[in-house]
C-alpha positions, 0 to 999 in steps of 0.5 A: 244493465248497459252503463257507459262512460265518454260515449256519444249515444252514436258510439254506444248504440254502433258498438252494442250492435257490434258486440250482438252481431260478434255474439251471434256470429260465435252462437250460430259457429260462423267463425269465418265471419268472426274472424274478420271482427278482429285486429290483425294483433289480437290477443284472445286470453283466458287465464286459469283462477286458481284461490290460493290458500288465503283466497286470493286469486291468481293465474296470471302466469298459465292460461285455459287459452292464449291465442292470437288471429292465427291460431284463432283462424286455424282453429276456426279452419279445423271445426269446418273438417272431419278432423273436428271429432271433438265437436261431432255434433257441434256443441250448442253454445248460447250468451247471456249478457247481463252487466255492460261496461262500456267506456272510451279511452283515447280511440279505443274502447274498454268493454266489460261484460258479465255473463253466464255461458250456457254450452251443451252437447251430447246431453251435458249441459253446462253453465259458466259464469265469466266476465268478458273484458274487451279492448275495442279499436276502430280500424278503417271505419270498423270497430275490431276487437283488439284484445279479449281477457276471458275471466271464469269464475270458477277455477278450472271447468269441467268443459273442452273449450272447443268452440271459439268462445 
């Protein structure tokens, strides 16, 4: 299901195409190409989701991931070396987006995608439910990811995020 607000049909179609290309690059492990889809000042953030005794969810002060373009580039380069022992053999991942909300605000696009992430490594499979909140900018006529927040629907998953998701 795709819901959009404030986008022309052309913008909606182009943005959906961009998002599916981006997901395909991550699934295929083509992180160098994926890095080119980020702004230079990108923030890639996954807060810890902690449920308190009264049921409130908070984890904004601590994170599982808090990356920028430089740290993501280093992580990407490391994946291509023999020092990436945690990803030998590489994990298999597959994204299953379900609800996609697109909203245009000034010259940026807010994107919220509910999805399931399937991860498998050495016969150890997991399905993780999450919401991906992106801010997409247009830089030199191209869409670029300016910000990504990955909100997990579980507290701390039993998985090592060695792959870029």
